[in-house]
C-alpha positions as CSV (number, residue, x, y, z in Angstrom):
1,M,31.4,47.6,152.1
2,Q,29.2,47.7,148.7
3,L,30.8,47.2,145.1
4,G,32.8,50.4,143.6
5,D,34.0,51.0,147.0
6,F,37.7,50.5,145.8
7,S,38.8,52.0,142.6
8,L,42.5,52.1,141.6
9,A,45.2,52.0,138.8
10,I,48.8,51.5,139.3
11,F,51.0,53.1,136.2
12,P,54.6,51.8,136.5
13,G,55.2,55.4,134.5
14,T,57.2,55.3,131.4
15,K,58.5,57.8,129.5
16,H,57.3,60.5,127.3
17,K,53.4,59.4,128.8
18,N,52.7,61.9,131.5
19,C,50.1,63.8,128.8
20,D,48.2,60.5,129.4
21,I,48.7,60.9,133.4
22,A,47.8,64.9,133.1
23,A,45.0,64.3,131.7
24,V,43.4,61.3,133.8
25,K,44.8,63.5,136.9
26,V,41.9,66.8,136.1
27,I,39.0,64.1,135.4
28,V,39.7,61.8,138.5
29,E,40.5,65.3,140.8
30,E,37.5,66.8,139.1
31,A,35.5,63.9,140.6
32,G,37.0,63.7,144.0
33,G,39.4,61.1,143.3
34,K,43.1,61.4,144.3
35,V,46.4,61.1,141.6
36,T,50.3,60.7,143.0
37,D,53.5,59.4,142.2
38,L,54.3,55.9,143.7
39,F,55.1,57.6,146.9
40,G,52.3,59.6,147.4
41,N,53.7,63.2,146.1
42,G,52.7,65.7,143.4
43,Q,54.1,65.6,139.9
44,R,55.0,67.9,137.2
45,Y,53.4,66.8,133.9
46,D,55.5,68.6,131.5
47,E,58.7,66.0,132.0
48,S,58.3,62.1,132.5
49,I,56.8,61.4,135.2
50,N,57.7,58.7,138.6
51,G,54.1,56.4,138.1
52,A,51.3,56.8,138.9
53,I,48.7,56.1,141.5
54,I,44.9,57.0,140.2
55,S,42.1,56.0,142.6
56,N,38.7,57.2,144.3
57,G,40.8,58.4,147.1
58,K,39.4,55.6,149.8
59,V,42.8,53.3,149.3
60,H,45.0,56.1,148.0
61,D,47.2,56.5,151.1
62,E,47.5,52.1,152.3
63,V,48.6,51.4,148.6
64,I,51.0,54.4,149.2
65,K,52.2,52.8,152.2
66,T,52.4,49.2,150.7
67,I,54.2,50.3,147.8
68,K,56.6,52.4,150.4
69,S,57.4,49.3,152.0
70,C,58.3,46.8,149.1
71,L,60.9,49.2,147.6
């Protein structure tokens, strides 16, 4: 494993911050990463969001699994 293999950010979600994540989603996905809600689902960005997991894709599914087991 090399430095940079795992990149991840978790955004808990707040009302009316959807535009912040919408821009991030475009950039991250164009670079090959992944952005979902806290449960691994896609979401609309023209309304309040249910948090966001933003990753390079390598640890995304594992993080979602861990979050689901804690909630």
